[in-house]
N, C-alpha and C positions, 0 to 999 in steps of 0.2 A: 111589513108584510108575510107571512109563513113562503119560505124559498118552496115549497111542495104543493101551491096552488096554481092553479092551471090561469091563472089571471094574467093579463099581459103588461110588465112592470115600466113600459117605454113611460107611458104616459104619464105616471106617474113620474117618472125621473125627468123629463121634460118639465114639469110643471114646478118640481123642484128647482132645478138649474133654475129654471126664470125668476122663480124667487132670488133665486142666491147673485141675479145678473140684476133686478132691481133693486137686491137693498146692495151689491155695488154700488149701483148707477146713484141712490140717495147718499151715499157715503159718496163720492163724488162731486154731488152737486152741495152740500155741505161746505168739504174742503173749499170748492171754487166760490161758494157766496161770501163766504168767510174770507179771505184774501180780498173778494172785492167791497169788502164792507170794509174789513182793514183798512183799507188801500185811500178808500172815498174819505174815512177819517182821519186822514191821514190830511187831506190835500182841504179837509174844507167841505164837501160837497156834497152829492145825495149817490147810491149807488141804484139804480135803476132795476129791479129787477122781472128780469124777461121771462116769455111767458110759454117760449117752444118747448124749454130743455124741464121743465114745470112741466106743462100740458102731456109730455111724451110718458113720462113717468106715474102719473094721474091714468091714464090711459094702461098704460101696463099693468098698472096694477088692477085698474078694473077686469083685463082683459086673463090677468092668473089669479083673482077670486073668483069669475067668474066659473076655468078653469078648474079651480078647485072643489065647488059647489058641485058643479058637475058630475066629475069623479069620484064626490064620497058620496051622490044618489043614483049612480047610474051606471056603477062600476061595480 
């Protein structure tokens, strides 16, 4: 966005930071899940996949997606 516009920058920065945090969350989940599966394979068991963290990441993705659409359409 050009610096000379009168549009507020903070909504874009907030959504961008949210996407950065979401990306970190997915990387963290991938690391934790990989460790859990490897440990379960070593023990010869199954590593169940919980629902709380994936649901939170899914909800955050929906919220950020909706915010992006709103910014594009109404800003």
